[in-house]
C-alpha positions as CSV (number, residue, x, y, z in Angstrom):
1,M,-0.8,-26.9,-2.7
2,S,0.3,-23.3,-2.8
3,E,-2.2,-20.4,-2.6
4,L,-1.8,-16.7,-2.5
5,K,-1.9,-15.5,1.1
6,I,-2.0,-11.7,1.8
7,L,-1.7,-10.1,5.2
8,I,-2.8,-6.5,5.6
9,L,-0.1,-5.2,7.9
10,G,-1.2,-1.5,7.7
11,S,-4.4,-0.1,6.2
12,A,-4.0,3.6,6.8
13,A,-2.3,6.3,4.7
14,G,0.7,8.3,6.0
15,G,0.3,9.3,9.6
16,G,-1.9,6.4,10.5
17,L,-5.0,6.5,12.7
18,P,-4.9,8.3,15.0
19,Q,-2.4,10.7,13.5
20,W,-0.2,12.1,16.2
21,N,-1.2,15.8,15.7
22,C,-4.8,15.4,14.6
23,G,-8.1,15.8,16.4
24,C,-10.4,15.1,13.5
25,P,-13.5,13.0,14.3
26,N,-11.9,9.8,13.3
27,C,-8.7,10.4,15.3
28,V,-10.8,11.3,18.4
29,K,-12.8,8.1,18.1
30,A,-9.7,6.0,17.5
31,R,-8.0,7.3,20.6
32,A,-11.2,6.6,22.6
33,G,-11.3,3.0,21.2
34,E,-14.6,3.6,19.4
35,I,-13.1,2.7,16.0
36,P,-10.0,0.6,15.2
37,S,-6.6,2.2,15.2
38,R,-4.6,1.7,12.0
39,S,-1.0,1.6,11.1
40,Q,0.6,2.9,7.9
41,S,0.2,1.2,4.5
42,S,1.9,-2.2,4.0
43,I,1.1,-5.8,3.1
44,A,2.9,-9.2,3.3
45,V,2.5,-12.0,0.8
46,S,3.3,-15.7,0.7
47,A,2.5,-18.9,-1.2
48,N,3.4,-21.4,1.5
49,G,2.8,-19.6,4.8
50,A,6.5,-19.9,5.7
51,D,8.3,-17.6,3.4
52,W,7.0,-14.0,3.2
53,A,7.6,-10.8,1.2
54,I,6.7,-7.4,2.5
55,I,5.4,-4.8,0.1
56,N,6.2,-1.3,1.3
57,A,8.2,-0.8,4.4
58,S,6.0,1.3,6.6
59,P,7.4,3.4,9.5
60,D,5.3,1.1,11.7
61,I,6.9,-2.1,10.4
62,R,8.4,-3.1,13.8
63,Y,5.0,-3.1,15.4
64,Q,3.3,-4.7,12.3
65,I,5.8,-7.6,12.4
66,A,5.2,-8.0,16.2
67,A,1.5,-8.2,15.6
68,C,1.7,-10.9,13.0
69,P,2.9,-14.3,14.3
70,Q,3.5,-15.5,10.7
71,L,6.3,-12.9,10.5
72,H,8.0,-13.8,13.8
73,P,11.6,-15.1,13.8
74,T,11.9,-18.9,13.9
75,G,15.3,-18.8,15.6
76,P,18.1,-16.4,16.5
77,R,18.3,-14.0,13.6
78,I,16.2,-16.3,11.4
79,S,13.3,-14.4,9.8
80,P,10.6,-15.7,7.5
81,I,10.8,-12.3,5.6
82,K,12.7,-13.0,2.4
83,S,12.2,-9.8,0.5
84,V,10.8,-6.2,0.6
85,F,9.4,-4.5,-2.5
86,V,8.6,-0.8,-2.5
87,T,6.0,0.6,-4.9
88,N,7.0,4.3,-4.6
89,G,9.4,6.5,-2.7
90,D,6.9,8.0,-0.3
91,I,8.1,8.3,3.3
92,D,5.3,6.1,4.5
93,H,6.6,3.3,2.2
94,I,10.4,3.5,2.6
95,A,11.1,4.8,6.2
96,G,10.6,1.3,7.6
97,L,13.7,0.2,5.8
98,L,15.7,1.9,8.5
99,T,14.0,-0.3,11.1
100,V,14.9,-3.6,9.4
101,R,18.7,-2.7,9.1
102,E,20.0,-5.2,11.7
103,R,22.0,-7.2,9.1
104,Q,19.1,-9.5,8.4
105,P,19.4,-11.0,4.9
106,F,16.6,-10.2,2.5
107,T,16.3,-8.9,-1.0
108,L,15.2,-5.3,-1.6
109,F,13.2,-4.9,-4.9
110,S,12.4,-1.6,-6.5
111,T,12.1,0.0,-9.9
112,S,15.2,1.9,-11.2
113,E,13.6,5.3,-10.4
114,I,12.6,4.3,-6.9
115,G,16.0,2.8,-6.4
116,K,17.6,6.1,-7.2
117,V,15.6,7.7,-4.4
118,L,17.1,5.2,-2.0
119,T,20.6,5.6,-3.4
120,E,20.6,9.4,-3.3
121,N,19.4,9.4,0.3
122,R,22.6,8.1,2.1
123,I,20.7,7.3,5.3
124,F,19.5,4.1,3.5
125,D,23.1,2.9,3.3
126,A,22.4,1.7,6.8
127,V,20.7,-1.2,5.1
128,N,23.9,-2.9,4.2
129,R,24.1,-3.9,0.6
130,E,26.4,-6.8,1.4
131,V,23.6,-8.3,3.5
132,V,20.6,-6.9,1.7
133,P,21.1,-6.9,-2.1
134,R,19.1,-4.4,-4.1
135,E,17.4,-5.7,-7.2
136,T,16.0,-3.5,-10.0
137,V,12.7,-4.7,-11.5
138,T,11.6,-3.9,-15.0
139,L,8.0,-2.9,-15.6
140,G,6.1,-5.8,-17.2
141,A,8.7,-8.4,-16.4
142,P,7.6,-11.1,-13.9
143,F,10.1,-12.1,-11.2
144,E,10.1,-14.3,-8.1
145,L,9.2,-12.1,-5.1
146,A,9.2,-15.0,-2.6
147,P,9.2,-18.8,-3.0
148,G,6.2,-19.6,-5.1
149,V,5.1,-15.9,-5.5
150,T,5.5,-14.2,-8.9
151,A,5.3,-10.4,-9.1
152,E,4.9,-8.2,-12.1
153,S,5.0,-4.4,-11.7
154,F,3.2,-1.9,-13.9
155,S,3.0,1.9,-14.0
156,V,0.0,3.8,-12.5
157,P,-0.6,7.6,-12.5
158,G,0.9,9.3,-9.5
159,K,3.6,11.8,-8.5
160,V,7.1,12.0,-7.1
161,P,7.6,11.7,-3.3
162,L,6.7,14.9,-1.3
163,F,10.4,15.6,-0.5
164,M,11.2,15.6,-4.3
165,E,8.5,18.0,-5.3
166,G,9.4,21.2,-7.1
167,E,7.5,24.4,-7.8
168,T,5.2,22.5,-10.2
169,V,4.0,18.9,-9.6
170,D,2.6,16.5,-12.2
171,T,0.1,14.5,-10.1
172,E,-0.7,12.0,-12.9
173,L,2.9,11.2,-13.9
174,E,3.2,7.7,-15.4
175,G,6.5,5.9,-15.3
176,E,8.5,4.1,-12.5
177,Q,7.8,6.5,-9.6
178,T,4.4,5.0,-8.7
179,I,3.6,1.4,-9.5
180,G,1.1,-1.3,-8.9
181,V,2.0,-5.0,-8.7
182,A,0.3,-8.2,-9.8
183,L,0.9,-11.0,-7.3
184,S,0.4,-14.6,-8.4
185,A,0.6,-17.9,-6.7
186,G,-1.1,-21.3,-7.1
187,G,-2.8,-20.1,-10.2
188,A,-4.4,-17.0,-8.6
189,T,-3.6,-13.4,-9.1
190,A,-4.3,-10.3,-7.0
191,Y,-3.4,-6.7,-7.8
192,Y,-2.0,-4.3,-5.2
193,I,-2.3,-0.6,-6.0
194,P,-1.9,1.5,-2.8
195,G,-1.5,4.8,-4.7
196,C,-3.3,5.8,-7.9
197,A,-4.3,9.2,-9.3
198,K,-6.5,8.0,-12.1
199,L,-7.9,4.8,-13.6
200,T,-6.6,5.0,-17.1
201,P,-8.0,2.9,-20.0
202,T,-4.9,0.8,-19.9
203,L,-5.3,0.2,-16.2
204,E,-9.0,-0.6,-16.6
205,E,-8.1,-3.2,-19.3
206,R,-5.6,-4.8,-17.0
207,L,-8.0,-5.1,-14.0
208,Q,-11.1,-6.2,-16.0
209,G,-12.5,-9.4,-14.4
210,A,-9.7,-9.6,-11.8
211,E,-10.0,-12.0,-8.9
212,M,-8.9,-9.4,-6.4
213,V,-7.8,-5.8,-6.4
214,I,-6.5,-4.0,-3.3
215,F,-6.7,-0.4,-4.2
216,D,-6.0,3.2,-3.1
217,G,-8.7,4.4,-0.8
218,T,-7.0,7.6,0.6
219,V,-10.0,10.0,0.6
220,W,-13.7,9.7,0.4
221,L,-14.1,13.2,-1.0
222,N,-11.5,15.1,-3.0
223,D,-11.6,18.1,-0.7
224,E,-12.4,16.4,2.7
225,M,-9.2,17.7,4.4
226,A,-10.3,21.3,3.8
227,R,-13.8,20.5,4.9
228,Q,-12.5,19.2,8.2
229,G,-10.1,22.0,8.7
230,V,-6.9,19.9,8.7
231,G,-5.3,21.0,5.5
232,Q,-5.8,22.5,2.0
233,K,-4.5,19.7,-0.2
234,T,-7.0,17.8,-2.2
235,G,-6.8,14.0,-2.8
236,A,-5.9,14.8,-6.5
237,R,-3.1,17.2,-5.5
238,M,-1.6,14.3,-3.4
239,G,-1.9,11.9,-6.3
240,H,-4.9,9.9,-5.2
241,M,-8.4,9.3,-6.5
242,S,-11.4,9.9,-4.3
243,M,-13.7,7.0,-3.6
244,A,-17.0,9.0,-4.2
245,G,-18.3,10.9,-7.1
246,D,-18.6,10.4,-10.9
247,Q,-14.8,10.4,-11.2
248,G,-14.2,8.4,-8.1
249,S,-12.9,4.9,-7.8
250,I,-16.2,3.3,-6.9
251,A,-17.8,4.5,-10.1
252,A,-14.7,3.7,-12.1
253,F,-14.6,0.1,-10.9
254,A,-18.4,-0.5,-11.3
255,P,-18.1,-1.9,-14.9
256,L,-14.9,-3.9,-14.4
257,N,-16.4,-7.0,-12.9
258,V,-13.7,-7.4,-10.3
259,K,-14.6,-10.2,-8.0
260,R,-13.1,-8.9,-4.7
261,K,-12.4,-5.3,-4.1
262,V,-10.5,-4.0,-1.1
263,F,-9.7,-0.4,-0.1
264,V,-6.4,0.3,1.7
265,H,-4.2,3.4,2.3
266,M,-7.1,5.4,3.9
267,N,-6.4,8.8,5.3
268,N,-7.4,9.6,8.9
269,T,-10.0,12.0,7.5
270,N,-11.8,9.4,5.4
271,S,-15.3,8.9,6.8
272,V,-15.4,5.2,5.8
273,L,-13.1,4.4,8.6
274,D,-16.1,4.8,11.0
275,P,-18.3,1.7,10.6
276,T,-21.4,3.8,11.7
277,T,-21.3,6.3,8.8
278,P,-23.5,6.3,5.7
279,E,-20.3,6.5,3.6
280,R,-19.2,3.1,5.1
281,T,-22.7,1.7,4.3
282,E,-22.4,3.0,0.7
283,V,-19.0,1.6,0.0
284,E,-19.9,-1.8,1.3
285,A,-23.1,-1.8,-0.7
286,A,-21.0,-1.2,-3.8
287,G,-19.2,-4.4,-3.1
288,W,-16.0,-3.1,-1.4
289,L,-14.2,-4.3,1.7
290,I,-12.5,-1.8,4.0
291,A,-9.2,-3.3,5.0
292,E,-8.1,-3.4,8.6
293,D,-4.8,-4.1,10.2
294,G,-4.3,-7.9,10.7
295,M,-6.8,-8.9,8.0
296,E,-5.9,-12.1,6.1
297,L,-6.9,-12.5,2.5
298,T,-6.5,-15.8,0.5
299,L,-6.9,-16.7,-3.1
C-alpha cells in the first residue's frame, strides 16, 4: 500500500547553517558542533520508497543526495530521482540544477513564470532538454510528480527572485513566482510552502484541518537580522512571515486545526535553531516541529 513519504533534505534558508561568512551565535555554535548544521531548503517525496521527486534543487543537492541512501543510484547512471519541481526562482532553490546536469533523465517541473527564469538564464541550458524535459504546470491542476504522487500547485504571496528585483519590490506578489504545493499519495495530503509572505484568507481556507503543513520558518522576529548586526533587511522585505508576534505564522495557524505543523527554510539567525532557547520551547509548545536535515515524515 502506498503512503506519502517525505525526506527533509535541507531545512535552512539560503546560506545554510553555518553560513560561510557569518559569526552570529547560531553559526558559532554550529561550527563548534553544539547545534546541528543544516543545508539549504529542499525535500524529496515518494509513494513507494523507490521512485522519488525532489522539490527545490538546493545548491547543496550533491551532499543531500549523498546523505540519503534512498536517493542513491541503483546501478551505473540509474537514479531513483524521477523529477525535480521548483517552487520559485530563488538561487537557493534552482542553483542545484547545475549539479544534476550529468545527462541523467528526469522531468523538470515549474510554473510558466519560473520556467521563464530558467530559460532566460542560459547557464541552465547545461541541463540538456533532450535528456531532461521541462514541463509547465498550471496552478490548481493536479499532475503526477512521481509514480503514485500527485502534486497540485497554488499561489502564495511572495516576491520575484533577488536577482530580478528592481527599484521597487512587491513583497506580497501573488501569481506564479512563488508557489506552494499539495502533495498526495495513498489518500493522504501534505502541503509544502517553503516561502510565504502572508497567510491570506484563501490560503487559510485551503490549509484548514490539513493533515500536515511544512511551512516557511525563515525568521523568528521580523527584524532579527538587524538586531544581530548581520543585515538590515526584515523578514517581510525578503518575502517571509516571522514566526512570532500577532501577525506571525504561529498565531495565524493557531485556529486552523492543522494536525502536524513543521517549520523549514530557517535563516541562520533564527533563535529556534538552538534547542536550548526559550523561543524553541515556545514554538514546540505551540505544536510545531522544527525540521532537521535527514528527517523522515510519513502520512
